[in-house]
C-alpha positions in Angstrom: -10.0 -13.1 -1.6 -6.5 -11.8 -2.1 -4.1 -14.6 -3.0 -0.4 -15.3 -2.6 1.4 -16.1 -5.8 4.8 -17.6 -5.4 7.4 -16.9 -8.2 11.1 -17.8 -8.1 11.0 -17.8 -4.3 9.2 -14.4 -4.1 5.7 -14.2 -2.7 3.4 -11.6 -4.3 -0.1 -11.0 -2.9 -2.5 -9.8 -5.5 -6.1 -8.5 -5.6 -8.4 -10.3 -7.9 -10.2 -7.1 -8.7 -7.0 -5.6 -10.2 -6.0 -8.8 -11.9 -8.9 -8.5 -14.3 -7.1 -5.5 -16.0 -4.2 -6.8 -18.1 -2.7 -3.3 -18.4 -2.2 -3.1 -14.6 0.8 -4.4 -12.8 0.3 -4.6 -9.0 1.3 -6.6 -6.0 2.0 -6.5 -2.3 5.2 -8.1 -1.0 5.6 -10.5 1.9 8.8 -10.8 4.0 9.9 -13.9 2.2 12.3 -14.4 -0.7 15.2 -12.1 0.1 18.7 -12.1 1.5 18.4 -9.8 4.6 19.2 -11.3 8.0 18.2 -11.0 11.6 15.1 -8.9 12.4 15.0 -7.9 8.7 14.6 -11.5 7.4 14.4 -11.8 4.5 12.8 -9.6 1.8 13.3 -6.2 3.4 12.4 -3.6 0.8 12.8 -0.5 2.9 15.8 1.7 3.6 15.9 1.0 7.3 18.7 1.4 9.8 20.4 -1.9 10.6 20.1 -3.6 7.2 22.7 -3.1 4.5 22.2 -1.2 1.3 23.5 -4.2 -0.7 20.8 -6.4 0.8 18.0 -3.9 0.2 19.0 -3.4 -3.5 19.2 -7.1 -4.1 15.8 -7.6 -2.5 14.3 -4.8 -4.6 15.7 -6.2 -7.8 14.2 -9.6 -7.0 10.8 -8.1 -6.2 10.7 -5.9 -9.3 11.9 -8.7 -11.5 9.1 -10.8 -10.3 6.6 -8.2 -11.4 8.6 -7.7 -14.7 9.8 -4.2 -14.4 13.2 -2.6 -13.7 14.0 -1.3 -10.2 14.9 2.0 -11.7 11.3 2.5 -12.6 10.1 2.1 -9.0 8.9 5.4 -7.4 8.4 6.1 -3.8 7.7 9.1 -1.7 9.6 9.9 1.5 6.4 9.1 3.6 6.0 11.4 6.6 2.5 10.2 7.7 1.2 13.4 6.1 -1.4 14.2 3.5 0.7 15.5 0.6 0.3 13.9 -2.9 2.5 14.0 -6.0 1.2 13.5 -9.5 4.2 12.0 -11.3 5.0 12.2 -15.0 8.7 11.1 -14.9 11.0 9.0 -13.0 12.0 11.7 -10.5 12.0 11.8 -6.7 8.5 12.9 -5.6 9.8 14.2 -2.2 7.9 14.2 1.1 4.5 12.8 0.0 2.4 9.9 1.2 0.5 9.3 -2.1 1.5 9.1 -5.7 -0.7 9.3 -8.9 0.2 8.8 -12.5 -1.3 8.1 -16.0 2.1 7.3 -17.4 3.2 3.8 -18.5 6.3 2.2 -17.0 6.2 4.2 -13.8 5.5 1.9 -10.8 4.2 3.7 -7.8 5.0 2.2 -4.4 4.4 2.6 -0.7 6.4 0.9 2.0 4.7 -0.5 5.0 5.0 -2.6 8.2 1.5 -2.2 9.7 0.2 0.8 7.9 -2.2 0.0 5.0 -1.0 0.2 1.4 -3.9 1.3 -0.7 -3.8 0.9 -4.5 -6.3 2.7 -6.8 -7.1 2.3 -10.5 -9.5 4.1 -12.7 -9.9 1.9 -15.8 -11.5 4.3 -18.3 -8.8 6.9 -18.3 -6.0 4.6 -17.0 -5.0 6.4 -13.8 -3.2 4.6 -11.0 -2.4 5.7 -7.4 -0.6 4.3 -4.4 -1.5 5.6 -0.9 0.4 5.1 2.4 -2.5 5.1 4.9 -1.6 4.8 8.6 -3.9 6.1 11.3 -2.6 9.7 11.0 -3.0 9.9 7.2 -6.4 8.2 7.3 -7.6 10.5 10.1 -6.3 13.6 8.2 -7.9 12.8 4.8 -5.1 11.3 2.8 -7.8 9.1 1.1 -10.1 11.9 0.2 -7.2 14.1 -0.9 -5.9 11.4 -3.3 -9.3 10.7 -4.9 -9.9 14.5 -5.2 -6.6 14.9 -6.9 -7.4 12.1 -9.4 -10.8 13.8 -10.1 -9.3 17.3 -10.4 -6.3 16.5 -12.5 -7.7 13.7 -14.7 -11.5 14.3 -14.6 -12.2 10.7 -13.5 -15.5 9.5 -12.1 -14.8 8.3 -8.5 -17.4 5.6 -8.9 -15.2 3.9 -11.5 -12.1 3.7 -9.3 -11.2 0.3 -8.1 -9.4 0.1 -4.7 -7.3 -2.7 -3.2 -6.3 -2.3 0.5 -3.3 -4.5 1.2 -2.1 -6.4 4.3 -2.2 -4.1 7.4 -2.4 -4.2 11.2 -6.0 -5.5 11.8 -8.3 -4.5 14.7 -7.4 -7.8 16.5 -4.0 -6.3 17.2 -4.3 -2.5 16.7 -4.7 -1.4 20.3 -4.9 2.4 20.7 -5.3 5.0 23.3 -8.0 7.7 23.7 -6.0 10.3 21.9 -6.0 8.3 18.7 -9.6 7.0 19.1 -10.9 10.6 19.1 -10.0 10.8 15.4 -12.3 7.9 14.4 -16.0 7.1 14.6 -17.6 4.7 17.2 -17.9 2.0 14.6 -14.2 2.2 13.7 -13.1 1.7 17.3 -13.8 -1.6 18.9 -13.9 -1.8 22.7 -12.9 -5.2 24.2 -10.8 -6.6 27.1 -10.8 -3.1 28.7 -9.0 -1.6 25.7 -9.6 0.2 22.5 -8.8 -1.3 19.1 -8.8 0.5 15.8 -10.3 -1.0 12.7 -8.0 0.8 10.3 -9.1 -1.1 7.2 -12.8 -0.4 8.1 -11.9 3.3 8.5 -10.2 3.3 5.1 -13.3 1.6 3.5 -15.5 4.3 5.0 -13.3 7.1 3.6 -13.2 5.5 0.2 -17.0 5.4 0.1 -17.2 9.0 1.3 -14.9 10.0 -1.5 -17.3 8.5 -4.0 -16.1 5.0 -4.7 -18.7 2.3 -5.2 -18.9 -0.3 -2.4 -18.5 -3.1 -4.9 -15.2 -1.5 -6.1 -13.6 -1.6 -2.6 -11.6 -4.7 -1.8 -9.5 -5.5 1.3 -7.0 -8.1 2.3 -7.9 -10.2 5.4 -4.2 -10.6 6.3 -3.0 -9.1 9.6 0.6 -8.0 9.6 1.0 -8.5 13.4 -0.7 -11.9 13.6 1.4 -13.5 10.8 5.1 -13.2 11.5 6.1 -15.8 9.0 4.5 -13.6 6.2 4.9 -10.0 7.3 7.0 -7.4 9.0 5.2 -5.6 11.8 6.5 -2.4 13.3 4.4 -2.9 16.4 5.1 -6.5 17.0 8.9 -6.0 16.6 8.9 -2.7 18.5 10.3 -0.8 15.6 13.2 -3.0 14.6 12.0 -4.7 11.5 11.9 -4.5 7.7 9.4 -3.1 5.3 7.1 -4.5 2.6 5.9 -2.7 -0.6 2.6 -2.2 -2.3 3.1 -1.4 -6.0 0.9 -0.5 -8.9 1.7 0.7 -12.4 0.7 0.6 -16.1 2.3 -2.2 -18.2 4.2 -0.6 -21.1 3.6 -3.7 -23.2 -0.1 -3.1 -23.4 -1.3 -1.5 -26.7 -4.8 -0.8 -25.4 -3.9 2.3 -23.4 
């Protein structure tokens, strides 16, 4: 199970499957441990309208310090719910992308979320990391398959060796959808109950990771629901759009000599 690790007032959620690799730094933030106020309380890590830049920068520094890297080494795409991917080799803005891949040390790839799923990937033989922003649009339009394919094409990795960690996201208990969204998913990924349709986004991501060649035993998912747990998470749906953002982060530790 994914666990919450408190450190200096910051809560980091980690995946045991990734913790077994000392060269990997990873974590998913909660909403706790920052200085933001109002609907953004308290560790808002996203540049959202209504919070102040000062608050956000302080929050990011606290989060990055907890994971022992400098905020200047945190990379993030603009995230447009698309399927574009950037392979990054330097600390530059990757532009309008929803997935990042690198084999470089000391570059920490991140995705910001508040119901969408942050998906972290690691291939341990060639030391390739990736971070994917997977909402329903990206998932339906092959952001998962595109990311794995890019890892294979660029770095010649074996997809069966890739370890995946799916972070806290909107779970099927709260993810009510309409027919126009349901059309993009299989019958097993859409649950019918109480006269409505509910999307199993995490299940859909699992299915696409398997289809991309990952071994079932290498796919791990959090059982946290962002909408159900307001004390732990921001939720765009629960708060009707006025809320903060969490981060999912992965990178290669520059102190490790084994790489």
